[in-house]
C-alpha positions in Angstrom: -2.0 -3.8 7.5 -4.3 -6.0 9.7 -7.1 -7.2 7.4 -6.9 -8.4 3.8 -9.8 -9.9 1.9 -9.1 -11.9 -1.3 -11.9 -12.9 -3.6 -10.9 -15.3 -6.4 -13.2 -16.3 -9.2 -11.3 -17.3 -12.3 -14.5 -17.4 -14.4 -15.6 -13.9 -13.5 -15.1 -10.8 -15.6 -13.1 -9.5 -12.6 -11.3 -12.6 -11.4 -9.5 -11.0 -8.5 -10.8 -8.5 -5.9 -8.7 -7.4 -3.0 -9.5 -5.3 0.1 -6.8 -4.1 2.3 -7.3 -2.3 5.7 -4.1 -0.8 7.1 -3.9 -0.6 10.9 -1.1 1.5 12.3 -0.1 4.1 14.9 -1.9 7.2 13.6 1.1 9.4 14.1 3.3 7.3 11.8 4.0 9.4 8.7 3.0 8.2 5.2 1.8 9.4 1.9 -1.0 8.2 -0.4 -0.5 5.8 -3.3 1.7 6.8 -6.1 4.7 5.6 -8.2 7.1 6.2 -5.3 10.0 3.8 -6.4 10.7 4.8 -10.0 14.4 3.8 -9.7 14.3 0.5 -8.0 10.8 -0.7 -8.7 9.5 1.2 -11.8 5.8 0.9 -12.4 4.8 -0.2 -8.9 2.1 1.9 -7.2 1.3 2.0 -3.5 1.2 4.2 -0.4 4.6 4.9 1.0 5.6 4.6 4.7 7.9 7.6 5.3 9.7 5.9 8.2 10.7 2.6 6.5 10.5 3.8 2.9 8.4 0.8 1.8 4.7 0.1 1.7 2.0 -2.0 3.1 0.4 -2.8 -0.3 1.8 -2.5 -3.8 0.3 -3.0 -7.3 1.9 -3.6 -10.6 -0.8 -2.5 -13.1 1.0 -3.9 -16.1 1.1 -7.5 -14.8 -2.2 -7.2 -12.8 -0.4 -8.2 -9.6 -0.7 -7.1 -6.0 1.5 -7.7 -2.9 0.4 -7.0 0.7 2.0 -7.6 4.1 0.5 -8.1 7.5 2.2 -8.3 10.9 2.4 -11.9 12.1 2.9 -13.7 15.4 6.2 -15.3 16.5 9.8 -14.4 17.4 10.8 -10.8 16.7 14.0 -10.0 14.8 17.0 -8.8 16.8 17.1 -5.1 17.2 20.5 -4.8 15.7 19.6 -6.4 12.4 15.9 -5.6 12.1 14.7 -4.7 8.6 11.5 -3.0 7.5 8.8 -5.3 6.2 7.8 -2.6 3.8 10.0 -3.9 1.1 8.1 -7.2 1.0 5.0 -6.1 -0.9 7.3 -4.5 -3.5 9.0 -7.9 -3.9 5.7 -9.7 -4.2 4.1 -7.2 -6.6 7.2 -7.5 -8.8 6.5 -11.2 -9.1 9.5 -12.3 -7.2 9.6 -15.2 -4.8 10.8 -14.8 -1.2 14.3 -16.3 -0.6 14.3 -19.5 1.4 16.9 -18.1 3.7 18.0 -14.7 5.0 14.7 -13.7 6.5 16.0 -13.4 10.1 16.1 -9.6 9.9 12.3 -9.5 9.5 9.7 -9.5 12.3 7.0 -12.1 11.8 4.7 -11.5 8.8 2.2 -12.8 6.3 2.8 -11.8 2.7 0.2 -12.1 0.0 1.0 -12.2 -3.7 -2.0 -12.3 -6.0 -2.6 -12.0 -9.8 -5.0 -13.3 -12.4 -3.3 -16.7 -12.2 -3.9 -17.2 -8.4 -2.8 -16.2 -5.0 0.0 -17.3 -2.7 0.5 -16.6 1.0 3.9 -16.8 2.8 4.1 -17.0 6.6 7.3 -16.1 8.6 7.2 -16.7 12.4 10.8 -15.7 13.0 12.0 -19.3 12.7 10.4 -21.0 9.7 8.9 -19.9 6.4 5.7 -21.5 5.2 3.6 -20.9 2.1 0.1 -21.8 0.9 -1.8 -21.3 -2.3 -5.3 -19.9 -1.9 -8.0 -21.7 -3.9 -10.9 -20.0 -5.6 -13.3 -18.4 -3.1 -13.4 -15.6 -0.6 -10.6 -15.5 2.0 -9.6 -13.3 4.9 -6.1 -12.8 6.2 -5.5 -11.3 9.6 -2.6 -11.1 12.0 -3.0 -14.7 13.0 -2.9 -15.7 9.3 -5.3 -17.2 6.8 -8.5 -17.7 8.8 -10.5 -20.6 7.6 -12.5 -21.3 10.8 -14.8 -19.2 12.8 -12.5 -18.4 15.7 -12.0 -14.8 14.7 -15.3 -12.9 15.2 -14.3 -10.4 12.6 -13.8 -13.1 10.0 -17.0 -15.0 11.1 -19.0 -11.9 10.5 -17.4 -10.3 7.4 -16.4 -13.3 5.3 -19.9 -14.4 4.5 -20.8 -10.8 3.6 -17.9 -10.4 1.2 -18.7 -13.9 -0.2 -22.3 -12.9 -0.9 -21.4 -9.5 -2.4 -22.2 -9.3 -6.1 -19.2 -8.8 -8.3 -19.3 -5.7 -10.4 -20.0 -6.4 -14.0 -16.9 -4.5 -15.1 -14.1 -2.4 -13.7 -16.3 0.7 -14.0 -18.6 -0.7 -11.3 -20.9 -0.5 -9.5 -18.7 -0.9 -6.5 -21.0 0.5 -3.8 -21.5 -2.7 -1.8 -17.8 -3.5 -1.8 -17.0 0.1 -0.6 -19.6 -0.3 2.2 -18.1 -3.6 3.4 -14.5 -2.4 3.0 -15.2 0.5 5.3 -16.6 -1.7 8.0 -20.3 -1.9 7.2 -21.1 0.5 10.1 -19.8 -1.9 12.8 -18.5 0.3 15.6 -14.9 0.2 16.6 -15.6 -1.2 20.1 -17.5 -4.3 18.6 -15.3 -7.4 18.5 -16.5 -8.0 15.0 -15.2 -4.7 13.7 -12.8 -4.4 10.8 -12.1 -0.7 11.3 -10.4 -0.1 14.7 -9.5 2.9 16.9 -7.7 2.4 20.2 -6.4 5.1 22.6 -3.1 4.0 24.1 -0.9 5.3 26.9 0.9 8.6 26.5 -1.8 9.9 24.1 -1.0 7.7 21.1 -3.7 6.2 19.0 -3.6 2.9 17.1 -6.2 2.5 14.4 -7.3 1.9 10.8 -5.7 4.7 8.8 -6.6 3.7 5.2 -8.5 1.2 3.0 -7.6 0.0 -0.4 -10.1 -1.6 -2.8 -8.7 -3.4 -5.9 -10.3 -5.1 -8.9 -7.9 -6.9 -11.2 -9.1 -8.1 -14.6 -7.5 -9.0 -18.0 -8.6 -5.5 -19.3 -7.0 -3.5 -16.5 -6.9 -2.6 -12.8 -9.4 -0.7 -10.7 -7.6 0.9 -7.7 -9.5 2.8 -5.1 -8.1 4.3 -1.9 -9.3 6.2 1.1 -7.7 7.7 4.2 -11.2 8.0 5.8 -11.7 4.3 6.7 -15.3 4.6 7.8 -16.8 6.6 4.9 -17.7 4.5 1.8 -18.2 7.7 -0.1 -14.6 8.9 0.5 -12.8 6.6 -1.9 -10.7 8.2 -4.6 -9.8 6.4 -7.8 -6.1 5.9 -8.3 -6.5 3.7 -11.5 -7.7 4.1 -14.1 -6.7 7.8 -14.0 
């Protein structure tokens, strides 16, 4: 996952809104959100990566908590001991803290854990683990981390738009403006501001945005929308409430 938007307003009817855009090789197999870990992580819902077995974003509807992971920058893990980062969102969504040691098997990452009480971001660069708590407001997390400046053109363009978007009056909507922004607001993939990417690589492989998740978390429940058609705001399907 390469872009996460976190909107925190403790006084709102929907205190937490999260948008997650997953960027990946388009030939990497995965399945849409479901309760894919009933034995080890009962109750957690997310899309499942079929290669690593984990996920890029997980939700615990009962606790109103979400975990999401993005690739980071830094020192890669040794090939012989590398672990999938797909278990990290499951750890976060379950409300567990990351251990202070034993992370050397993971490539660099940024890990978000957010619920109605706030949001925390962990950063691992292959050497040291850092963490930050996100204050109320609208935040964007990309592969370089929590972007608070205007260095990233995508962040400079989209963050003000998300910040200005009116919050739905309830979990039932309306969500049209959030769906439009979450699917890239029509910015073409070749534009440096784009949030929805598509890149042709050597040997015929394609790297691009393969799905978008839109979440609303409130005391009364969770709104979980998902689409595998990242440029179409009308293509979202509702995972929760069923």
